C-alpha positions in Angstrom: 18.8 -26.5 11.1 20.2 -23.5 9.2 18.2 -20.6 7.8 19.0 -21.5 4.2 17.1 -24.7 4.5 14.1 -22.9 5.9 14.2 -20.4 3.0 14.5 -23.3 0.6 11.6 -25.1 2.3 9.4 -22.0 1.8 10.4 -21.7 -1.8 9.5 -25.3 -2.6 6.2 -24.9 -0.7 5.3 -21.7 -2.6 6.3 -23.0 -6.1 5.1 -26.6 -5.8 8.0 -27.7 -8.0 11.6 -28.5 -7.2 12.7 -27.3 -10.6 11.2 -23.9 -10.2 12.3 -23.6 -6.6 15.9 -24.5 -7.6 15.9 -21.8 -10.3 14.8 -19.2 -7.8 17.4 -20.3 -5.3 20.2 -20.6 -7.9 21.1 -24.1 -6.8 20.8 -27.5 -8.5 17.6 -29.5 -8.2 19.5 -32.5 -6.8 21.1 -30.2 -4.1 17.7 -28.9 -3.2 16.1 -32.3 -3.0 18.9 -33.4 -0.6 18.3 -30.4 1.6 14.6 -31.2 1.9 15.3 -34.9 2.5 17.7 -33.9 5.3 15.2 -31.6 6.8 12.6 -34.3 6.9 15.0 -36.6 8.6 15.9 -34.0 11.2 12.2 -33.3 11.9 11.2 -36.9 11.7 8.1 -36.2 9.5 7.3 -36.1 5.8 6.9 -32.5 4.7 6.1 -33.0 1.0 4.2 -35.6 -1.1 4.6 -36.0 -4.8 1.8 -35.0 -7.2 1.4 -35.3 -11.0 2.6 -31.7 -11.4 5.2 -31.5 -8.6 4.9 -31.7 -4.9 2.5 -30.4 -2.2 2.7 -30.1 1.5 1.6 -32.9 3.8 -0.5 -31.9 6.9 2.7 -31.9 8.9 4.4 -29.8 6.2 1.5 -27.3 6.2 1.8 -26.9 10.0 5.5 -26.3 9.7 5.0 -23.9 6.8 2.6 -21.8 8.9 5.3 -21.5 11.6 8.3 -20.8 9.2 6.4 -18.2 7.2 6.0 -16.1 10.4 9.3 -16.9 12.0 11.7 -16.0 9.1 10.4 -12.4 8.6 10.7 -11.9 12.4 14.3 -13.1 12.3 15.2 -10.8 9.4 13.6 -7.9 11.1 15.5 -8.6 14.3 18.8 -8.7 12.3 17.9 -5.4 10.6 17.2 -3.8 14.0 20.6 -4.9 15.3 22.3 -2.9 12.6 21.7 0.3 14.5 24.0 -0.9 17.3 26.9 -1.5 15.0 29.5 1.2 14.8 28.6 3.4 11.8 25.6 1.1 11.1 22.3 2.3 9.6 18.8 1.2 10.5 16.5 0.4 7.6 13.0 2.0 7.5 10.8 0.6 4.8 8.0 2.9 3.7 5.4 2.5 1.0 3.2 5.2 -0.2 0.4 6.0 -2.6 1.6 8.0 -5.6 0.7 11.4 -4.0 3.6 12.2 -1.7 4.5 15.4 -3.5 1.0 16.7 -3.8 0.4 16.5 0.0 3.9 17.6 1.0 5.0 14.2 2.3 8.1 14.1 0.1 9.4 17.2 1.9 8.6 15.6 5.3 10.3 12.3 4.4 13.5 13.9 3.0 13.6 16.4 5.9 13.5 13.5 8.4 16.3 11.6 6.6 18.5 14.8 6.6 18.2 14.9 10.4 18.5 11.2 11.0 21.3 10.0 8.7 21.7 6.7 10.7 18.3 5.7 9.3 18.3 4.3 5.7 14.8 4.9 4.2 13.7 2.5 1.5 10.8 4.3 -0.1 8.6 3.4 -3.1 5.1 4.1 -4.4 2.4 1.5 -5.2 -1.4 1.2 -5.3 -3.4 0.8 -2.0 -3.9 -2.9 -2.7 -0.2 -3.6 -3.3 0.8 -1.7 -0.2 -1.6 -3.5 2.0 -0.3 -6.8 0.6 3.3 -5.7 1.4 2.3 -4.8 5.0 0.6 -8.1 5.5 3.8 -9.9 4.2 6.1 -7.8 6.4 7.8 -6.3 3.3 7.4 -2.8 4.6 7.2 -1.2 8.1 4.8 1.7 7.4 2.5 2.8 4.6 0.9 6.1 3.6 -2.6 4.9 2.8 -6.2 6.0 2.7 -7.6 4.7 6.0 -11.3 5.1 5.3 -12.0 1.4 4.8 -9.2 -0.3 6.8 -10.0 -2.9 9.4 -9.0 -1.3 12.8 -8.6 -4.8 14.2 -5.9 -5.6 11.7 -4.3 -2.2 11.1 -3.2 0.6 13.4 -2.9 4.1 11.9 -2.3 7.8 12.6 -4.6 10.0 10.5 -2.7 12.9 8.9 -4.8 14.6 6.2 -8.5 14.9 5.8 -9.4 15.9 2.2 -12.6 16.7 0.5 -13.6 14.8 -2.7 -14.6 17.2 -5.4 -15.5 17.1 -9.1 -12.9 18.2 -11.6 -13.9 19.1 -15.1 -12.7 21.0 -18.2 -13.5 24.7 -18.3 -15.4 23.8 -21.5 -17.8 21.6 -19.5 -21.1 23.2 -18.4 -20.4 22.2 -14.8 -17.4 24.5 -14.7 -19.7 27.5 -14.1 -21.1 25.9 -11.0 -19.7 26.4 -7.5 -21.6 23.3 -6.1 -23.3 20.3 -7.7 -25.6 17.7 -6.3 -24.7 14.0 -6.8 -28.0 13.3 -8.4 -27.3 15.9 -11.1 -24.3 13.8 -12.2 -26.4 10.8 -13.2 -25.8 11.2 -16.9 -22.2 12.3 -16.8 -19.3 10.2 -18.1 -16.6 9.7 -15.5 -12.9 9.0 -15.5 -12.1 7.5 -12.2 -9.2 6.0 -10.2 -9.0 2.2 -10.3 -12.1 0.4 -9.0 -10.4 -0.8 -5.8 -9.3 2.7 -4.9 -10.9 4.0 -1.6 -11.8 7.3 -3.3 -13.6 5.5 -6.1 -15.5 3.3 -3.7 -16.5 6.2 -1.5 -17.8 8.1 -4.5 -19.5 5.1 -6.1 -21.3 4.3 -2.8 -22.5 7.9 -2.5 -23.9 7.7 -6.1 -25.6 4.5 -5.5 -27.3 6.0 -2.4 -28.7 8.6 -4.9 -30.1 5.8 -7.1 -27.6 5.5 -9.9 -24.3 3.8 -10.7 -21.7 6.2 -12.2 -20.9 5.6 -15.8 -17.1 5.3 -15.8 -15.7 3.7 -19.0 -12.1 4.6 -18.1 -10.2 3.9 -14.9 -6.5 4.6 -14.2 -4.3 4.0 -11.1 -2.6 7.5 -11.4 -4.5 10.7 -10.7 -2.2 12.7 -13.0 -3.5 10.7 -16.0 -7.1 11.3 -14.9 -6.5 15.1 -14.8 -4.9 15.0 -18.2 -7.9 13.1 -19.6 -10.3 15.7 -18.1 -8.3 18.5 -19.6 -8.7 16.8 -23.0 -12.5 16.8 -22.5 -12.7 13.0 -22.1 -15.1 13.3 -19.2 -15.1 14.5 -15.5 -13.6 12.9 -12.4 -14.0 12.8 -8.7 -10.7 13.3 -6.8 -9.6 14.7 -3.4 -9.3 18.5 -3.7 -5.6 18.7 -3.0 -4.7 16.2 -5.8 -6.6 18.5 -8.2 -5.6 21.9 -6.9 -1.9 21.0 -7.2 -2.3 20.7 -11.0 -4.9 23.5 -11.3 -4.6 25.1 -14.7 -6.5 27.6 -16.8 -8.4 24.8 -18.5 -9.4 22.9 -15.3 -12.2 23.7 -12.9 -13.1 22.4 -9.4 -16.7 22.0 -8.4 -17.7 21.1 -4.8 -20.4 18.5 -4.0 -23.5 19.7 -2.1 -23.3 16.6 0.0 -19.6 16.7 0.9 -17.5 13.5 0.8 -14.1 13.1 2.5 -11.1 10.8 2.4 -8.4 10.5 5.1 -4.7 9.7 4.6 -2.7 8.2 7.4 0.4 6.3 8.3 -0.5 2.6 8.7 1.2 -0.4 10.3 0.0 -3.9 11.4 -2.0 -3.8 14.6 -0.4 -6.8 16.1 3.1 -5.4 15.8 4.3 -2.9 18.3 6.1 0.1 16.8 9.8 0.1 17.1 11.5 3.3 18.5 12.6 4.2 14.9 9.1 3.8 13.5 7.6 5.8 16.3 10.2 8.6 15.9 9.4 8.8 12.2 5.7 9.0 12.8 6.1 11.7 15.5 8.4 13.7 13.1 5.9 13.6 10.2 3.0 14.6 12.5 5.1 17.5 13.8 6.2 18.5 10.4 2.6 18.8 9.3 1.7 20.7 12.4 -1.0 18.2 13.1 -3.4 19.1 15.8 -5.6 16.2 17.2 -4.5 14.0 14.4 -6.0 15.7 11.4 -5.1 18.4 8.9 -7.8 19.7 6.5 
């Protein structure tokens, strides 16, 4: 059975329609139907049954789907790894990151690593925490730069890199700007502009507020911290962000106020716990840790 049939099988199973699957595979519906019929003959079982809206997996099909869904990514990763043994070949390293690499200096570390390891082809992109975790789970990326505060250690392994304090950022026109510290309870009546609700930073801050007996009033959320800072500078409210994200953009019209009850968030490089690190992945992690002069796994 060739891999194209397995890819086609997954596509039909995921779409539930031969027409949609054929469009995604750029083949005719009749050709796709013949491939699936041939696969069923080879396996000796029915994989699909017709429904009013298309097709769905039989129990045998579901069992086979569970296997193929894991097997195909493993095969493609193995093929990728073999590239490093080809003459003049490159090894792909797929890295996802929260949109903060420049603020924390990771952009310099990543580019410096690539300059010293030109046989490694880095595919790098920025997404939200939720998107990156999904891509890790689906083996679409090898490593991710994430906030690790709420990750399940049974499912994900990680190396902590940066411990950062969560602070309040406000306009210099706001009364809080004259304060050095503020208690959470004092923020009960403030209007907040926060990162998206699923952000670890927002969840940490919100839980701390709830422990003080109130739910922060946050009519505006955004996935990018740069937009929050701009909104604060325009006197639309105050925000709670890691100090280094704010201090990078510190301007004359922006103030930072520490919390009397300090809150922290940790950034780290993350990978799936059930997958051993490849030599390339391990070398990259070691390089980034060294570049940050990390001692005992954390940098404040």
